[in-house]
C-alpha positions as CSV (number, residue, x, y, z in Angstrom):
1,M,0.0,-0.1,0.0
2,S,1.5,3.4,-1.1
3,K,1.6,6.3,1.3
4,L,-1.0,8.1,-0.8
5,T,-3.6,5.2,-0.7
6,K,-2.9,4.9,2.9
7,R,-3.9,8.4,3.5
8,L,-7.2,8.0,1.8
9,H,-10.4,9.2,3.8
10,A,-12.0,5.9,4.9
11,D,-15.4,6.6,3.2
12,S,-13.9,7.9,0.0
13,K,-12.4,4.8,-1.6
14,M,-14.1,3.7,-4.8
15,P,-13.7,0.8,-7.2
16,G,-10.8,2.0,-9.5
17,V,-11.3,2.9,-13.3
18,S,-9.9,0.9,-16.2
19,A,-6.9,2.0,-18.3
20,V,-9.4,2.6,-21.2
21,E,-11.5,4.8,-19.1
22,L,-8.4,6.8,-18.1
23,R,-7.5,7.3,-21.8
24,K,-11.0,8.5,-22.6
25,A,-10.7,11.1,-20.1
26,E,-7.2,12.1,-21.4
27,R,-8.6,12.5,-25.0
28,A,-11.6,14.5,-23.8
29,L,-9.2,16.9,-21.9
30,G,-6.4,16.7,-24.6
31,V,-3.8,15.8,-22.1
32,L,-1.7,12.8,-20.6
33,F,-2.1,12.1,-16.9
34,P,1.0,11.8,-14.8
35,D,1.9,8.0,-13.6
36,E,1.2,8.9,-10.1
37,Y,-2.4,10.0,-10.9
38,R,-2.9,7.1,-13.2
39,D,-1.9,4.7,-10.6
40,L,-4.0,6.2,-7.9
41,F,-7.1,6.1,-10.1
42,L,-6.6,2.4,-11.3
43,Q,-7.0,1.6,-7.5
44,T,-9.9,4.2,-6.6
45,N,-11.9,6.5,-8.8
46,G,-11.7,9.8,-7.1
47,A,-10.3,10.2,-3.5
48,Q,-10.7,12.3,-0.3
49,F,-7.7,13.6,1.6
50,G,-8.7,15.4,4.6
51,E,-10.8,18.3,3.1
52,W,-9.5,17.9,-0.4
53,S,-11.4,15.7,-2.9
54,L,-10.2,14.7,-6.3
55,Y,-12.6,14.6,-9.2
56,P,-13.7,11.2,-10.6
57,V,-13.1,9.9,-14.0
58,A,-16.1,9.0,-16.0
59,S,-16.7,5.2,-15.9
60,R,-19.5,2.5,-16.0
61,Q,-20.5,3.6,-12.6
62,A,-22.4,6.7,-12.4
63,V,-20.8,9.9,-11.3
64,L,-22.4,13.4,-11.1
65,Q,-19.4,15.6,-12.0
66,D,-16.4,13.9,-13.7
67,I,-13.1,15.7,-14.1
68,V,-14.0,16.5,-17.8
69,R,-17.2,18.3,-16.8
70,H,-15.5,20.2,-14.1
71,N,-12.9,21.5,-16.6
72,E,-15.7,22.5,-19.1
73,K,-17.0,25.0,-16.3
74,R,-13.8,26.5,-15.6
75,P,-13.8,29.5,-13.0
76,A,-13.0,32.9,-14.4
77,G,-9.3,33.8,-14.0
78,L,-7.9,30.1,-13.9
79,P,-4.8,30.2,-16.1
80,D,-5.3,28.3,-19.5
81,D,-2.3,26.0,-18.9
82,L,-3.9,24.5,-15.5
83,I,-6.0,21.5,-15.5
84,C,-8.3,21.1,-12.3
85,I,-8.2,17.6,-10.6
86,G,-9.9,18.4,-7.3
87,E,-10.9,21.1,-4.8
88,N,-11.4,21.6,-1.0
89,L,-14.3,22.6,0.9
90,T,-13.8,26.3,0.5
91,G,-13.5,26.1,-3.4
92,D,-9.7,26.2,-3.8
93,K,-8.7,24.2,-6.8
94,L,-5.9,21.5,-7.0
95,C,-4.2,21.6,-10.5
96,Y,-1.8,20.1,-12.9
97,R,0.0,22.3,-15.4
98,I,-0.1,21.4,-19.0
99,R,3.4,21.2,-20.8
100,K,2.9,20.0,-24.5
101,R,-0.1,17.7,-23.8
102,F,1.7,16.3,-20.5
103,L,0.6,17.1,-17.2
104,Q,3.4,17.9,-15.0
105,E,3.7,16.0,-11.6
106,L,3.9,19.4,-9.9
107,V,0.7,20.3,-8.0
108,F,-0.6,23.7,-7.9
109,R,-3.1,25.2,-5.4
110,W,-5.4,28.0,-7.0
111,N,-7.8,30.4,-5.2
112,E,-10.3,32.5,-7.0
113,K,-9.0,35.8,-5.2
114,T,-5.4,35.2,-4.7
115,G,-4.5,33.0,-7.6
116,I,-1.8,30.5,-7.8
117,A,-0.1,29.6,-4.3
118,K,3.6,30.6,-4.4
119,Y,5.0,27.1,-3.8
120,P,3.7,24.1,-5.7
121,S,4.2,20.5,-4.4
122,S,6.4,18.2,-6.3
123,S,3.8,15.4,-6.5
124,L,0.5,14.7,-5.2
125,E,1.9,12.5,-2.6
126,Q,3.9,15.5,-1.3
127,F,0.9,17.8,-1.4
128,V,-1.0,15.4,0.9
129,E,2.0,15.1,3.0
130,W,2.4,18.7,3.3
131,H,-1.3,20.0,3.4
132,V,-3.5,17.2,4.9
133,P,-3.0,16.8,8.8
134,K,-1.8,13.5,10.0
135,R,-3.0,11.6,12.9
136,K,-1.2,12.3,16.3
137,M,1.1,9.5,17.3
138,N,-0.1,7.5,20.6
139,Q,-3.4,8.9,20.5
140,V,-6.3,6.4,20.6
141,Y,-8.6,6.3,17.5
142,R,-12.0,4.5,18.1
143,L,-13.2,2.2,15.6
144,G,-16.5,1.4,17.0
145,R,-18.3,-1.4,19.1
146,F,-18.8,-5.0,18.9
147,M,-20.4,-7.7,21.1
148,V,-18.7,-10.5,23.1
149,E,-21.5,-13.2,23.7
150,S,-19.3,-15.8,25.1
151,N,-16.5,-15.7,27.8
152,E,-13.7,-16.5,25.3
153,L,-11.8,-14.2,22.9
154,I,-9.5,-15.5,20.1
155,V,-6.5,-13.3,19.2
156,T,-5.6,-14.5,15.7
157,D,-4.8,-14.0,12.0
158,P,-8.3,-14.0,10.6
159,Y,-7.6,-16.3,8.0
160,Y,-6.6,-19.2,10.5
161,G,-9.4,-21.5,11.4
162,L,-10.0,-22.7,14.9
163,E,-8.4,-26.0,14.2
164,E,-5.0,-24.5,13.4
165,D,-1.8,-25.1,15.4
166,T,-2.5,-23.4,18.8
167,D,1.1,-22.0,18.7
168,L,-0.2,-19.5,16.0
169,Q,-3.2,-18.1,18.0
170,L,-4.2,-17.3,21.5
171,I,-7.5,-18.2,23.2
172,L,-8.3,-16.0,26.3
173,S,-10.8,-17.4,28.7
174,N,-12.7,-15.8,31.7
175,V,-13.6,-12.6,29.4
176,K,-16.0,-10.2,30.4
177,S,-19.0,-10.6,28.0
178,G,-21.0,-7.6,26.7
179,S,-20.3,-4.5,24.6
180,W,-16.8,-3.9,23.7
181,T,-15.0,-0.9,22.0
182,A,-12.3,-1.2,19.5
183,A,-9.4,1.3,18.8
184,T,-6.2,1.8,17.1
185,I,-2.8,3.6,17.9
186,Y,-0.6,4.9,15.0
187,T,3.3,5.2,14.5
188,E,4.6,8.5,13.4
189,D,4.5,7.1,9.7
190,E,0.7,6.2,10.3
191,W,1.1,2.5,10.2
192,V,-0.9,0.6,13.0
193,K,1.1,0.3,16.0
194,Q,-1.5,-1.2,18.3
195,L,-5.0,-2.7,18.0
196,L,-6.7,-2.7,21.3
197,V,-10.1,-3.6,22.5
198,F,-11.8,-3.0,25.9
199,E,-15.1,-3.8,27.7
200,G,-17.4,-0.8,27.9
201,D,-17.1,2.7,26.7
202,K,-13.6,3.7,28.4
203,K,-10.1,2.5,28.5
204,W,-9.5,0.6,31.7
205,S,-6.5,2.0,33.8
206,G,-5.3,-1.2,35.0
207,K,-1.8,-2.8,34.3
208,W,-1.3,-4.3,31.0
209,R,0.1,-8.0,31.5
210,R,2.3,-9.4,28.6
211,Q,1.1,-13.0,27.6
212,D,3.9,-15.7,27.2
213,Q,2.6,-16.6,23.9
214,P,2.8,-14.2,20.8
215,I,0.4,-14.6,17.8
216,S,1.6,-15.4,14.3
217,T,0.5,-13.6,11.1
218,D,0.7,-14.9,7.5
219,S,-2.0,-12.5,5.9
220,A,-0.5,-9.3,7.5
221,L,-3.7,-9.0,9.3
222,A,-4.6,-9.7,12.8
223,G,-7.8,-9.6,14.8
224,I,-9.6,-10.1,18.3
225,F,-12.8,-12.0,18.0
226,D,-15.4,-13.4,20.1
227,R,-14.4,-17.0,19.9
228,T,-18.0,-18.6,19.4
229,A,-18.9,-16.2,16.7
230,Y,-15.5,-16.6,14.9
231,R,-16.1,-20.2,14.3
232,Q,-19.5,-19.2,12.5
233,N,-17.9,-16.4,10.2
234,Q,-14.9,-18.0,8.8
235,A,-16.0,-17.2,5.3
236,M,-15.8,-13.4,5.9
237,E,-13.5,-11.2,3.6
238,F,-11.6,-9.4,6.2
239,E,-9.2,-7.7,3.8
240,T,-12.1,-5.3,2.6
241,I,-12.5,-4.2,6.4
242,V,-8.8,-3.1,6.6
243,S,-8.8,-1.3,3.2
244,S,-9.7,2.1,4.5
245,D,-7.6,4.9,5.6
246,D,-7.9,3.4,9.2
247,Q,-6.3,0.2,8.2
248,A,-8.6,-1.3,10.6
249,G,-12.3,-1.9,11.3
250,I,-14.9,-3.7,13.2
251,V,-17.2,-6.6,12.7
252,S,-20.2,-7.6,14.8
253,F,-18.1,-10.0,16.8
254,G,-14.5,-8.2,17.0
255,A,-12.0,-6.1,15.5
256,V,-9.4,-6.5,12.7
257,S,-6.5,-4.6,11.5
258,S,-3.5,-4.7,9.3
259,S,-0.5,-5.9,11.0
260,G,1.5,-2.6,10.7
261,F,4.7,-4.3,10.0
262,G,3.7,-7.1,7.9
263,D,3.8,-10.8,8.7
264,G,5.6,-12.0,11.8
265,L,5.1,-12.8,15.5
266,Y,3.4,-10.1,17.7
267,D,3.0,-9.8,21.5
268,V,-0.4,-9.6,23.2
269,D,-1.3,-7.9,26.4
270,I,-4.4,-8.2,28.6
271,Q,-6.0,-6.3,31.5
272,Y,-8.1,-7.6,34.3
273,D,-10.8,-6.0,36.3
274,V,-11.1,-6.5,40.3
275,S,-13.0,-9.7,39.6
276,R,-10.0,-11.0,37.6
277,Q,-12.1,-11.0,34.4
278,I,-10.3,-9.9,31.1
279,V,-11.7,-6.5,30.2
280,G,-8.7,-5.3,27.8
281,V,-6.7,-6.9,25.1
282,R,-4.2,-5.3,22.8
283,I,-1.8,-6.5,20.0
284,D,1.5,-4.7,19.8
285,F,2.8,-4.5,16.2
286,A,5.6,-2.0,17.1
287,D,6.5,-2.7,20.7
288,D,8.9,0.2,21.8
289,E,8.7,-0.2,25.6
């Protein structure tokens, strides 16, 4: 996953367009898109990075205003050698510059009142890096809620079945049932550092206790699930859940995330309440303690 696709807003990722559809848009505009733009749109048609949205390309899936239509209704004062590729919530335009039909990779910001911003970005990726706020390190980002119906959790690569070698996954007993919250913590580079789940609405303040047995991942995914429900949902496509900007998500019976640093062995920590029931579980993908 490139840094650019990793920064996509969770709700903005759409099916990509075909190379034929990209060529049709190029012919309509009379330009050739940069490789970075083409690669992005083969993965997702249009994208949202913070408050900035890229115009979609006309495709078999209906879109209201594609990039060609946006450039047919150009704002007054926009230089002729700029092609608009997106805009923000205040109407500022994101543009490429045309040089002999080729669109340069330089990305320009244009405002109706002030014109072209003084310093362009060297690429779309650099623009996002400079102008779209990142998540804060070590801050907890909530994913949502799920139910624990049984008194057991399984911590595992979601593509392992329950009958796999138990050295690959961890079964936790005496778990407090009820509504649980899932959350993630990210590294400075915005990879998932920890996936954590806890009973109730608020994180518990008790001590985290490292388990002797780590878990193994082979699909670059890991999750924490109600064990009984996990057995009944083995056919679920977990990869679609982690394809968002969060790199993680919830299902009705647990939470799953990308294992921020790929395949390998990862430590698991748990928390107890005063009754010695498990009320918190986390997977450490980048243990720096």
